[in-house]
C-alpha positions as CSV (number, residue, x, y, z in Angstrom):
1,M,0.0,0.0,0.0
2,L,1.2,3.5,-0.8
3,Y,1.5,5.7,2.3
4,G,1.8,9.5,2.5
5,Y,0.8,10.0,-1.1
6,A,-2.6,10.4,-2.9
7,G,-1.0,8.3,-5.7
8,K,-2.4,10.4,-8.6
9,M,-1.4,13.5,-10.6
10,L,-4.0,15.8,-12.2
11,E,-2.9,16.4,-15.8
12,V,-4.4,19.3,-17.8
13,D,-3.8,20.1,-21.5
14,L,-5.1,23.6,-22.0
15,S,-4.7,23.5,-25.7
16,R,-7.0,20.6,-26.0
17,D,-9.3,21.3,-23.0
18,K,-8.3,17.9,-21.8
19,I,-8.3,16.8,-18.1
20,E,-7.2,13.4,-16.8
21,E,-5.9,11.6,-13.8
22,K,-2.7,9.6,-14.0
23,T,-1.5,7.2,-11.4
24,C,2.0,7.5,-10.0
25,S,3.9,4.2,-9.7
26,E,5.4,3.4,-6.3
27,D,8.7,2.9,-8.0
28,L,8.7,6.4,-9.5
29,L,7.8,8.0,-6.1
30,R,10.4,5.8,-4.3
31,Q,13.1,6.9,-6.6
32,W,12.2,10.6,-6.9
33,V,10.2,11.2,-3.6
34,G,8.3,14.4,-4.7
35,G,8.5,18.2,-5.1
36,R,11.8,19.4,-6.6
37,S,13.2,16.0,-7.3
38,L,10.1,14.6,-8.9
39,A,9.7,17.8,-10.9
40,A,13.1,17.4,-12.4
41,R,12.3,13.8,-13.5
42,I,8.9,14.7,-15.0
43,L,10.3,17.7,-16.9
44,W,13.3,15.7,-18.3
45,S,11.2,12.7,-19.3
46,R,8.9,15.0,-21.3
47,L,11.2,17.7,-22.6
48,G,14.7,16.4,-22.2
49,S,15.3,15.2,-25.7
50,R,14.3,18.6,-27.1
51,W,15.4,20.8,-24.2
52,Q,17.3,23.3,-26.2
53,E,14.3,23.9,-28.5
54,I,11.7,24.5,-25.8
55,D,10.7,28.1,-25.2
56,P,10.0,28.6,-21.5
57,L,7.2,31.0,-22.4
58,G,5.8,28.8,-25.2
59,P,2.9,26.3,-25.0
60,E,5.3,23.3,-25.0
61,N,6.6,24.1,-21.6
62,V,5.2,22.2,-18.7
63,F,4.0,23.9,-15.5
64,L,4.1,21.9,-12.3
65,A,2.8,22.3,-8.8
66,L,3.9,19.3,-6.7
67,T,3.5,18.3,-3.1
68,G,5.8,15.8,-1.4
69,P,5.2,12.8,1.0
70,L,5.8,14.9,4.1
71,T,3.5,17.7,3.0
72,G,0.7,18.2,5.6
73,Y,2.4,15.9,8.1
74,Y,5.7,17.6,8.9
75,P,4.9,21.0,10.4
76,G,4.9,23.8,7.8
77,A,3.3,22.9,4.5
78,K,4.7,24.1,1.1
79,I,4.3,23.3,-2.5
80,I,6.9,23.3,-5.2
81,I,6.4,25.2,-8.5
82,S,8.6,24.2,-11.4
83,G,9.0,24.0,-15.2
84,K,11.6,25.2,-17.7
85,S,12.6,28.5,-16.2
86,P,12.2,31.7,-18.2
87,Q,15.1,33.1,-16.2
88,S,17.8,30.4,-16.4
89,N,16.4,28.1,-19.2
90,G,17.1,25.4,-16.6
91,I,14.9,23.8,-13.9
92,L,14.2,25.4,-10.5
93,G,12.1,24.1,-7.7
94,S,10.5,27.2,-6.2
95,A,8.7,26.8,-2.9
96,I,5.6,28.6,-1.6
97,S,3.9,28.3,1.8
98,G,0.1,28.0,2.4
99,E,-2.8,25.7,2.4
100,F,-3.0,24.9,-1.3
101,A,-0.8,21.8,-1.0
102,V,-2.9,20.3,1.8
103,E,-6.1,21.1,-0.1
104,L,-4.7,19.4,-3.2
105,K,-3.7,16.2,-1.2
106,C,-7.2,16.1,0.3
107,A,-8.7,16.4,-3.1
108,G,-6.8,13.3,-4.0
109,Y,-3.8,14.5,-6.0
110,D,0.0,14.8,-5.3
111,G,0.4,17.5,-8.0
112,V,-1.0,19.4,-11.0
113,V,0.7,19.1,-14.4
114,V,-0.3,21.7,-17.0
115,E,0.6,21.6,-20.7
116,G,-0.4,23.7,-23.7
117,A,-2.0,27.1,-23.6
118,A,-5.7,28.2,-23.5
119,K,-7.0,30.5,-26.2
120,N,-8.5,32.8,-23.6
121,P,-7.9,33.5,-19.9
122,V,-8.9,30.6,-17.7
123,Y,-8.5,29.2,-14.2
124,L,-8.7,25.6,-12.9
125,L,-11.3,24.8,-10.3
126,I,-10.7,21.5,-8.5
127,K,-13.1,20.1,-5.9
128,D,-12.0,16.5,-5.2
129,D,-12.5,14.6,-8.5
130,T,-14.6,17.3,-10.1
131,V,-12.2,19.4,-12.2
132,E,-13.1,22.2,-14.6
133,I,-11.4,24.7,-16.8
134,R,-13.3,27.9,-16.2
135,D,-13.4,31.4,-17.8
136,A,-11.1,33.9,-16.1
137,S,-11.9,37.0,-18.2
138,N,-13.4,38.7,-15.2
139,V,-10.2,38.5,-13.2
140,W,-7.7,38.9,-16.0
141,G,-5.9,42.2,-15.5
142,A,-6.8,42.3,-11.7
143,D,-4.0,42.8,-9.3
144,G,-3.0,40.2,-6.7
145,K,-5.5,41.1,-3.9
146,Q,-8.3,41.8,-6.3
147,T,-7.7,38.4,-7.9
148,L,-7.8,36.6,-4.6
149,R,-11.0,38.4,-3.4
150,L,-12.8,37.8,-6.6
151,L,-11.9,34.1,-6.9
152,M,-12.6,33.4,-3.2
153,K,-16.1,34.8,-3.6
154,E,-16.8,33.2,-7.0
155,T,-15.6,29.7,-5.9
156,R,-17.3,29.9,-2.5
157,D,-20.6,30.8,-4.2
158,E,-20.1,28.0,-6.8
159,L,-19.3,25.4,-4.2
160,S,-22.3,26.4,-2.0
161,K,-24.6,26.2,-5.0
162,R,-23.4,22.8,-6.1
163,W,-23.0,21.2,-2.7
164,P,-25.4,23.1,-0.4
165,S,-25.4,20.3,2.2
166,K,-21.8,21.1,3.1
167,G,-22.9,24.4,4.7
168,L,-20.5,27.3,4.9
169,W,-17.5,26.6,2.7
170,K,-14.1,27.6,4.0
171,D,-11.7,29.4,1.6
172,A,-10.1,27.3,-1.0
173,G,-6.4,27.1,-1.7
174,I,-5.4,29.3,-4.6
175,L,-2.3,29.8,-6.7
176,Y,-2.6,32.8,-8.9
177,I,-0.7,35.5,-10.9
178,G,-0.9,39.2,-11.2
179,P,-0.4,41.5,-14.2
180,A,3.3,40.8,-14.4
181,G,2.5,37.1,-15.0
182,E,-0.2,37.9,-17.5
183,N,2.3,40.0,-19.4
184,K,4.8,37.1,-19.4
185,T,7.6,39.0,-17.6
186,R,10.5,36.7,-16.8
187,I,10.5,38.0,-13.2
188,A,6.8,37.2,-12.4
189,A,5.9,35.2,-9.3
190,V,3.3,32.6,-8.6
191,L,1.4,33.8,-5.5
192,Q,-0.7,32.3,-2.7
193,K,-2.8,34.1,-0.1
194,W,-2.3,37.8,-0.2
195,S,1.5,37.9,-0.4
196,H,3.2,34.6,-0.3
197,A,5.2,34.0,-3.5
198,A,7.2,31.4,-5.4
199,G,9.4,34.0,-7.1
200,Y,12.6,32.3,-8.2
201,G,12.4,30.9,-11.7
202,G,9.8,33.3,-13.2
203,Y,7.0,30.7,-13.2
204,G,4.3,33.4,-13.0
205,G,5.3,34.2,-16.6
206,V,4.8,30.5,-17.5
207,M,1.3,30.6,-16.1
208,G,0.7,33.8,-18.0
209,S,2.0,32.3,-21.2
210,K,-0.6,29.5,-20.8
211,N,-3.4,32.1,-20.2
212,L,-3.8,30.4,-16.8
213,K,-4.7,33.0,-14.2
214,A,-5.1,30.7,-11.2
215,I,-5.6,27.2,-9.9
216,V,-8.2,26.9,-7.2
217,V,-8.6,23.7,-5.1
218,K,-10.9,22.5,-2.4
219,G,-10.4,19.0,-1.0
220,T,-12.9,17.4,1.3
221,N,-11.3,14.0,1.8
222,A,-8.9,12.9,4.5
223,M,-5.2,13.2,4.1
224,P,-3.6,10.0,2.8
225,L,-2.8,7.3,5.5
226,V,0.7,7.1,6.9
227,A,2.7,4.0,7.7
228,D,3.0,4.7,11.4
229,Q,0.6,7.3,12.8
230,A,1.9,7.1,16.4
231,K,5.5,7.7,15.3
232,V,4.4,10.6,13.1
233,N,2.6,12.1,16.1
234,D,5.8,11.8,18.2
235,L,7.9,13.4,15.5
236,I,5.5,16.3,15.0
237,R,5.7,17.0,18.7
238,E,9.5,17.0,18.5
239,V,9.6,19.4,15.6
240,C,7.1,21.7,17.3
241,E,9.2,21.8,20.5
242,D,12.3,22.7,18.5
243,S,10.3,25.4,16.8
244,F,9.0,26.9,20.0
245,A,12.6,27.2,21.2
246,H,13.6,29.6,18.4
247,D,12.1,32.7,19.8
248,D,13.6,35.3,17.4
249,L,12.2,33.5,14.4
250,R,8.8,33.1,16.1
251,R,8.6,36.6,17.4
252,W,9.9,38.5,14.4
253,G,10.3,36.1,11.5
254,T,13.3,36.4,9.2
255,G,12.7,40.2,9.2
256,H,14.6,40.3,12.5
257,A,17.7,40.2,10.3
258,G,17.0,43.3,8.2
259,Y,19.3,45.4,10.4
260,S,21.7,42.8,11.8
261,I,22.9,41.2,8.5
262,G,24.0,44.6,7.4
263,A,25.3,46.0,10.7
264,D,26.8,42.9,12.2
265,M,27.6,40.7,9.2
266,S,28.4,43.2,6.5
267,S,26.6,41.1,3.9
268,E,23.4,42.9,3.1
269,P,22.9,44.6,-0.4
270,V,23.1,48.3,-0.2
271,R,22.6,50.4,-3.4
272,N,23.0,47.4,-5.7
273,W,25.7,45.8,-3.6
274,Q,28.0,48.9,-3.8
275,E,28.1,48.4,0.0
276,E,27.1,45.6,2.3
277,W,27.3,47.4,5.6
278,H,24.9,49.9,7.2
279,D,24.1,51.1,10.7
280,E,20.6,52.4,10.0
281,K,18.8,51.7,13.2
282,S,15.6,53.1,11.6
283,F,15.5,49.7,9.8
284,G,15.5,47.6,12.9
285,V,12.8,45.0,13.3
286,D,11.6,46.8,16.4
287,R,10.7,49.8,14.2
288,F,8.6,47.5,12.0
289,E,6.9,46.0,15.0
290,E,6.1,49.4,16.5
291,R,5.0,51.2,13.4
292,V,3.4,48.9,10.8
293,W,2.5,45.5,12.4
294,V,-1.2,44.8,13.0
295,K,-0.9,41.0,13.5
296,R,2.0,39.5,15.3
297,Y,1.6,35.7,14.8
298,W,0.3,34.5,11.5
299,G,1.1,31.0,10.4
300,D,0.3,28.7,7.5
301,Y,-1.2,25.2,7.8
302,G,0.3,23.2,10.7
303,C,3.2,25.7,11.3
304,P,4.3,26.0,15.0
305,T,6.8,28.9,14.2
306,T,4.2,31.3,12.8
307,C,6.9,33.6,11.6
308,L,4.5,35.7,9.5
309,K,3.4,39.1,10.6
310,L,0.9,41.4,8.9
311,A,1.9,44.9,8.1
312,V,-0.5,47.7,7.2
313,L,0.2,51.4,6.5
314,R,-2.6,53.3,8.3
315,E,-1.5,56.8,7.6
316,G,0.9,58.9,5.5
317,P,1.5,59.0,1.7
318,Y,1.4,55.2,1.3
319,K,-1.7,54.7,3.4
320,G,-3.6,51.4,2.6
321,A,-0.6,49.3,1.6
322,I,-0.9,45.9,3.2
323,T,1.3,42.8,3.0
324,D,3.1,40.2,5.0
325,N,5.6,42.0,7.1
326,P,8.6,42.0,4.8
327,D,10.9,39.0,5.4
328,Y,14.7,39.6,5.4
329,E,15.1,39.1,1.6
330,L,12.4,41.7,0.8
331,Q,13.6,44.1,3.5
332,A,17.0,43.9,1.8
333,Y,16.0,43.9,-1.9
334,L,13.1,46.3,-1.7
335,G,14.8,48.3,1.1
336,T,18.5,48.7,1.6
337,N,19.3,47.6,-2.0
338,L,17.3,50.6,-3.2
339,G,18.7,53.0,-0.6
340,I,15.5,52.8,1.4
341,F,15.8,52.6,5.2
342,T,12.2,53.2,6.6
343,P,9.7,50.5,7.4
344,E,6.8,52.4,5.7
345,E,8.5,52.8,2.3
346,N,9.7,49.2,2.4
347,V,6.2,47.9,3.2
348,Y,4.8,50.1,0.4
349,L,7.2,48.6,-2.2
350,V,6.7,45.1,-1.0
351,A,2.9,45.5,-1.3
352,K,3.3,47.0,-4.7
353,A,5.3,44.0,-5.9
354,D,2.7,41.7,-4.4
355,D,-0.2,43.4,-6.2
356,L,1.7,43.4,-9.5
357,G,2.7,39.8,-9.2
358,L,6.4,40.5,-9.3
359,D,9.1,38.4,-7.5
360,G,10.3,41.0,-4.9
361,I,13.8,39.7,-4.8
362,T,14.3,39.8,-8.6
363,A,12.4,43.0,-9.0
364,G,14.6,44.6,-6.3
365,N,17.7,43.2,-7.9
366,I,16.9,44.6,-11.4
367,M,15.7,47.9,-10.1
368,G,18.9,48.3,-8.1
369,F,20.9,47.5,-11.3
370,A,18.9,50.2,-13.2
371,A,19.4,52.8,-10.4
372,E,23.1,52.3,-10.5
373,L,23.2,52.7,-14.3
374,Y,21.3,55.9,-13.7
375,Q,23.7,57.0,-11.0
376,R,26.7,56.4,-13.4
377,G,25.0,58.1,-16.3
378,V,24.6,55.0,-18.4
379,L,20.8,55.3,-18.4
380,T,19.4,58.8,-18.5
381,S,16.0,60.2,-17.5
382,K,15.0,60.1,-21.1
383,E,15.7,56.4,-21.4
384,L,13.9,55.8,-18.1
385,D,10.7,57.4,-19.5
386,G,11.3,60.7,-17.6
387,M,12.0,59.1,-14.2
388,D,14.6,60.5,-11.9
389,L,15.6,57.2,-10.4
390,K,17.5,58.3,-7.3
391,W,18.4,56.0,-4.4
392,G,15.8,56.1,-1.7
393,D,12.9,57.4,-3.8
394,A,10.2,54.8,-3.1
395,K,7.7,56.5,-5.5
396,A,10.1,56.3,-8.4
397,F,10.8,52.7,-7.8
398,A,7.1,51.9,-7.4
399,L,6.5,53.5,-10.8
400,L,9.4,51.5,-12.3
401,A,7.9,48.3,-10.9
402,E,4.6,49.2,-12.6
403,R,6.3,49.7,-15.9
404,I,8.2,46.4,-15.6
405,A,5.0,44.5,-14.8
406,G,3.3,46.1,-17.8
407,R,6.3,45.8,-20.1
408,K,6.0,49.5,-20.8
409,G,9.0,51.6,-22.1
410,I,12.2,50.7,-20.2
411,G,10.1,48.2,-18.3
412,G,9.9,46.0,-21.4
413,I,13.7,45.6,-21.3
414,L,13.9,45.1,-17.5
415,A,11.0,42.6,-17.6
416,E,13.5,40.2,-19.3
417,G,15.4,39.8,-16.0
418,T,18.7,41.3,-14.9
419,Y,21.0,39.3,-17.2
420,R,19.1,39.7,-20.4
421,A,18.4,43.3,-19.7
422,A,22.1,43.9,-19.1
423,V,22.9,42.3,-22.5
424,K,20.3,44.5,-24.2
425,I,21.3,47.7,-22.4
426,G,25.0,47.0,-23.1
427,E,24.3,46.7,-26.8
428,M,22.0,49.7,-26.8
429,K,24.5,52.0,-25.1
430,D,27.7,50.3,-26.3
431,V,28.9,50.1,-22.7
432,D,30.1,47.1,-20.6
433,V,27.5,47.0,-17.8
434,M,28.2,43.4,-16.7
435,K,30.3,44.6,-13.8
436,Y,27.2,46.1,-12.2
437,L,25.3,42.8,-12.5
438,I,24.6,40.7,-9.4
439,Q,23.1,37.4,-10.6
440,S,24.0,33.9,-11.5
441,K,22.8,32.1,-14.6
442,G,20.0,34.6,-15.1
443,V,18.7,34.3,-11.5
444,A,19.1,37.2,-9.0
445,I,21.4,36.4,-6.1
446,G,19.9,36.2,-2.7
447,A,20.5,39.0,-0.2
448,H,23.5,37.3,1.5
449,G,26.9,38.5,0.5
450,I,30.1,36.4,0.5
451,R,32.8,39.1,0.9
452,S,32.7,39.4,4.7
453,G,32.8,35.7,5.3
454,L,30.3,36.1,8.2
455,D,27.1,35.0,6.5
456,Y,26.2,31.4,5.5
457,A,26.8,32.0,1.7
458,S,30.3,31.1,0.3
459,D,32.1,31.6,-3.0
460,L,30.5,28.3,-4.2
461,S,27.0,29.1,-3.1
462,Y,25.6,30.9,-6.1
463,S,28.3,30.3,-8.7
464,C,27.9,26.5,-8.7
465,S,24.2,26.1,-7.7
466,V,22.1,24.4,-10.3
467,Q,19.4,27.0,-9.3
468,G,21.7,29.9,-10.0
469,G,21.4,32.8,-7.5
470,D,18.7,31.0,-5.4
471,H,19.7,31.7,-1.7
472,T,17.6,28.7,-0.6
473,S,19.6,26.3,-2.8
474,T,23.2,27.2,-2.2
475,A,26.0,24.9,-3.4
476,G,28.8,24.0,-1.0
477,L,31.2,21.4,0.4
478,P,30.9,18.9,1.8
479,L,27.9,17.7,-0.2
480,D,26.2,16.4,2.9
481,G,26.8,19.5,4.9
482,E,24.6,21.8,6.9
483,L,21.1,22.6,5.6
484,W,21.8,26.1,4.2
485,K,25.3,25.3,3.1
486,S,24.6,22.3,0.8
487,E,22.3,22.2,-2.2
488,L,21.7,18.5,-1.6
489,S,20.7,19.2,1.9
490,M,18.3,21.9,0.9
491,M,16.7,19.5,-1.5
492,V,15.4,17.4,1.4
493,A,13.0,20.2,2.3
494,D,12.1,20.9,-1.3
495,S,11.4,17.3,-2.1
496,G,9.7,16.4,1.2
497,V,8.0,19.1,0.6
498,V,8.2,21.1,3.9
499,C,9.3,24.5,5.2
500,A,13.1,24.6,5.7
501,F,12.7,27.1,8.6
502,N,11.1,24.2,10.6
503,V,14.0,21.8,9.9
504,F,16.4,22.5,12.7
505,D,18.1,19.1,12.6
506,I,18.2,17.5,9.2
507,D,18.5,14.0,10.7
508,I,14.9,14.1,11.9
509,I,13.9,13.9,8.2
510,W,14.9,10.3,7.8
511,P,12.7,8.8,10.5
512,F,9.9,11.1,9.3
513,F,10.2,9.7,5.8
514,K,9.9,6.2,7.3
515,A,7.0,6.9,9.6
516,V,5.0,8.5,6.8
517,T,5.9,6.3,3.8
518,G,7.2,3.2,5.3
519,W,10.3,3.5,3.2
520,D,13.7,3.4,4.8
521,I,15.2,6.4,3.0
522,T,18.6,6.7,4.7
523,R,20.9,9.7,4.8
524,E,23.4,7.8,2.6
525,E,20.8,7.0,0.0
526,W,19.7,10.6,-0.1
527,Y,23.1,12.1,-0.7
528,N,24.6,9.3,-2.9
529,S,21.6,8.6,-5.0
530,I,18.3,10.5,-4.9
531,A,19.5,14.1,-4.5
532,L,22.6,13.5,-6.6
533,R,20.4,12.2,-9.5
534,T,18.2,15.3,-9.3
535,V,21.2,17.7,-9.4
536,Q,22.6,16.0,-12.5
537,I,19.3,16.6,-14.4
538,Q,19.2,20.2,-13.2
539,R,22.8,20.7,-14.3
540,A,22.2,19.2,-17.7
541,A,19.1,21.3,-18.3
542,L,21.1,24.4,-17.3
543,L,24.0,23.6,-19.6
544,L,21.8,22.8,-22.6
545,G,19.7,25.9,-22.0
546,G,18.1,27.4,-25.1
547,P,16.6,28.6,-27.1
548,D,18.0,32.1,-26.4
549,L,20.7,31.4,-23.8
550,K,22.8,28.6,-22.4
551,W,25.6,28.7,-19.9
552,D,29.3,27.9,-20.3
553,P,30.7,26.7,-16.9
554,K,34.1,28.2,-17.7
555,I,32.5,31.6,-18.0
556,H,29.3,31.4,-15.9
557,D,30.2,29.2,-12.9
558,E,31.5,32.5,-11.5
559,N,30.7,35.1,-8.8
560,P,29.6,38.6,-9.7
561,Q,32.6,40.8,-10.5
562,R,31.6,43.1,-7.6
563,F,32.3,40.3,-5.0
564,Y,36.0,40.4,-6.0
565,E,36.1,44.1,-5.1
566,P,36.9,45.1,-1.5
567,L,34.1,46.1,0.8
568,P,34.2,49.9,1.0
569,N,33.1,50.5,4.6
570,G,32.1,48.9,7.9
571,P,34.1,46.7,10.3
572,K,35.0,44.3,7.4
573,A,36.1,47.1,5.0
574,G,38.7,45.7,2.6
575,E,37.5,42.1,2.6
576,K,36.6,40.5,-0.7
577,A,36.3,37.1,-2.3
578,D,39.6,35.5,-3.4
579,R,39.4,34.5,-7.1
580,D,42.3,32.0,-7.0
581,K,41.0,30.3,-3.9
582,F,37.6,30.1,-5.5
583,Y,38.9,28.4,-8.6
584,G,40.5,25.8,-6.5
585,R,37.4,25.1,-4.5
586,R,35.3,25.1,-7.7
587,K,37.6,22.3,-9.1
588,E,37.1,20.3,-5.8
589,F,33.3,20.8,-6.0
590,Y,33.2,19.6,-9.6
591,A,35.0,16.4,-8.6
592,A,32.7,15.8,-5.6
593,M,29.6,16.2,-7.9
594,G,30.9,13.7,-10.5
595,W,31.6,16.4,-13.1
596,D,34.6,16.7,-15.3
597,E,37.2,19.6,-15.1
598,N,34.8,21.7,-17.3
599,G,31.9,21.3,-14.9
600,I,30.0,18.8,-17.1
601,P,28.5,15.6,-15.6
602,T,30.6,12.7,-16.7
603,S,29.2,9.7,-18.5
604,E,30.4,7.4,-15.7
605,T,28.5,9.5,-13.1
606,L,25.3,9.5,-15.2
607,Q,25.5,5.8,-16.0
608,R,26.0,4.9,-12.3
609,L,22.9,7.0,-11.4
610,A,20.9,5.3,-14.2
611,L,20.5,8.6,-16.1
612,E,21.3,7.2,-19.6
613,D,18.9,9.6,-21.2
614,V,20.8,12.6,-19.7
615,D,24.1,11.1,-20.8
616,E,22.8,10.8,-24.3
617,A,21.5,14.4,-24.3
618,L,24.9,15.8,-23.3
619,G,26.6,13.9,-26.0
620,K,29.9,12.2,-26.4
621,P,32.4,13.8,-26.5
622,R,31.0,16.6,-24.4
623,K,30.5,19.7,-26.4
624,I,28.7,22.1,-24.1
């Protein structure tokens, strides 16, 4: 018997208006577990032989929303969004919190697989085994909060009409996009609730390319049975007790770091990473708590940490803005990175990104890049559509965000993401702007610098990650190292699929797997087989790329040029990444991953991991 899984995928072909259920074999799930790992296998099996030809924003791309075996049991539920990424042309597993994953499991599915493209805007409505493709013309063009309100009401009314005996229906789980996704920007997020986002990868643009505004699900069945309920209960209690002990995270969320990572660690982006230190106490979490919070503990399904807070601006020029209190990444990228150091202006920009459906990290990254080009005279007010893009001007950055989401004027270039925009602007202005670029393989680097050596990120973290700049999937040695310092370790949470902020000791995962599924997935099997297989697929997809970009390891397995420049101020002034040491460590990392001296998976590695199809796609001899 299959434990922990519904055992079925919901497959939808929007081009043919076709909906069907497909059974997942136990062998497939045992080998690939779920979430990020299973997404890589599904994508490669369907698109791998033609990977270089597939346009991420074309109808042939596959959009995935996948749970994992631990989803809904391990405290803190997430779902993984994946597909061929419009940013990297590779595969990312992008996680988002909320109830959608649990609703989906209770509806009887482990995931949703969407192919093709609808002729007109649509959304999916899933109520157990009743699934429909419905007209979304009334919500197309609506911002994030408008979309959520309209679809909540429409689906609640529809469910009440069809199944009146159920009484008052609770809100469904909804994945949706804003205008940025509709306009197929490469930096569009997939959202859940008011302001949760799966931003990395640009999968909001993939939904938009399919004319898919939302997926709405209401499940009324029980969760799948587990192999050992008593043991699961014990493990849940253990995780909860660990979570309760982390008071800073529970009281303030990751936003408690918005001041300290700059002031204490000298590793926070300031003005497009020109600096990484600041001592702006106005940006301390206590100021957010005092001035903008209206709800102090807000958690998603089954989460004991409840790190979310609700922030509302009740007065002043930005009155009415409402969002999750910005987490650290958004405090940094839509705050300090833009020269903004007040809670109110930061909350305003985060709410703006939410409403537009932009990934706040990537939007902050590219707007910081544009602001530095303006600072240095590369871009002028004329090229910025009349904007005076000065550091610290929240209104100017909000206007720029609107133009990016709408692909208007300069926004049409910036909507392509930081790397592609840099190439275009460099050609347009005949200036080398790559030295101002803070990204890896088309993906914005997370808000954790490497120069001071005090943060968790290292010189390998972004340069060698198969998810590029994703700060939640950082490469490192040893391969079985700490959770935030090894990509293979982070993949445990992303394949489980659970919230990594509730994984305080990775070794609790192995008994959790066994208690839920009955399978004895050991630490050794994870690192030597399951996770390593997944990374090889993701690496191959990244190297093959296409159709517009692919990545050469000799050039692109590299840190941003700025990270080799000394920090200009703060207690770590003068510190920088050492290029020669990095090249030595990169060589060591390649060998540990089973890659050749050029960073390409070897035939021997792929054959050992039973990835013959990947080996064939990379070719012999290797010619990446």
